[in-house]
C-alpha positions in Angstrom: 119.7 119.3 100.8 123.3 118.7 99.6 124.7 122.1 100.9 123.9 121.2 104.6 125.6 117.8 104.0 128.3 119.7 102.6 128.5 121.8 105.8 128.1 118.8 108.1 130.9 116.8 106.3 133.2 119.7 106.6 132.4 120.3 110.4 133.4 116.7 110.9 136.7 117.1 109.0 136.0 114.7 106.3 138.0 116.3 103.5 137.7 113.4 100.9 134.0 113.3 101.5 133.5 117.0 101.4 135.5 117.4 98.3 133.4 114.5 96.6 130.3 116.1 97.8 131.3 119.6 96.4 132.0 118.0 93.1 128.6 116.3 93.1 126.9 119.7 93.8 129.0 121.4 91.0 127.9 118.5 88.5 124.3 118.9 89.6 124.5 122.7 88.4 124.2 124.3 92.1 125.3 127.6 92.1 129.2 127.8 93.3 128.4 130.9 95.4 125.8 128.8 97.4 128.0 126.0 97.6 130.8 128.4 99.1 128.3 130.5 101.5 126.0 128.0 102.7 128.0 124.7 102.4 131.7 125.5 103.3 131.6 128.7 105.0 128.3 127.2 107.1 130.5 124.6 108.1 133.5 126.8 109.2 131.0 128.9 111.1 129.6 125.8 113.0 133.0 124.5 113.9 134.1 128.0 115.1 131.0 128.3 117.2 131.6 124.9 118.8 135.4 126.0 119.2 134.3 129.0 121.0 132.2 126.8 123.3 135.1 124.6 124.2 132.9 121.8 122.4 135.8 120.9 119.7 139.6 121.7 120.2 142.3 122.8 117.6 142.7 119.1 116.1 139.1 119.1 115.0 139.3 122.8 113.7 142.5 121.9 111.8 140.8 119.0 110.1 137.6 121.0 109.0 140.1 123.6 107.8 141.7 120.8 105.7 138.7 119.9 104.0 137.6 123.6 103.3 141.2 123.9 101.7 140.7 120.8 99.3 137.3 121.9 98.4 138.1 125.5 97.6 140.8 124.4 95.2 138.2 122.5 93.6 135.8 125.6 93.5 138.3 128.6 92.6 138.1 128.3 88.8 134.5 128.4 89.0 134.3 131.1 91.6 136.3 133.0 89.6 134.0 132.5 86.5 131.0 133.8 88.5 132.9 137.0 89.6 133.3 135.9 93.5 
C-alpha cells in the first residue's frame, strides 16, 4: 500500500522520493490525515525505535527528519483544510 511505501522511504531518509510519493497519494485522493498518521508518522516512529535500539544513528534520524519536513510542507494546506 502507498502509505507503507511512504513510511519506508521516510525511514530510509529519501526526502525527494518521499515527497513525490506523498504527492502521488494526495493526487490519488488518499485522506491527508491517513498520509500523516500511517505514512509519515509511521516512518518516524520506526526510525525512532531503531534509534533506541542503536540500529541507526543521528545522521539517519536527521535524514528521516528532513524527509518528514519536506513532506509536511506539502501537506500543511491539506491538513489545515481537513482541520488536523
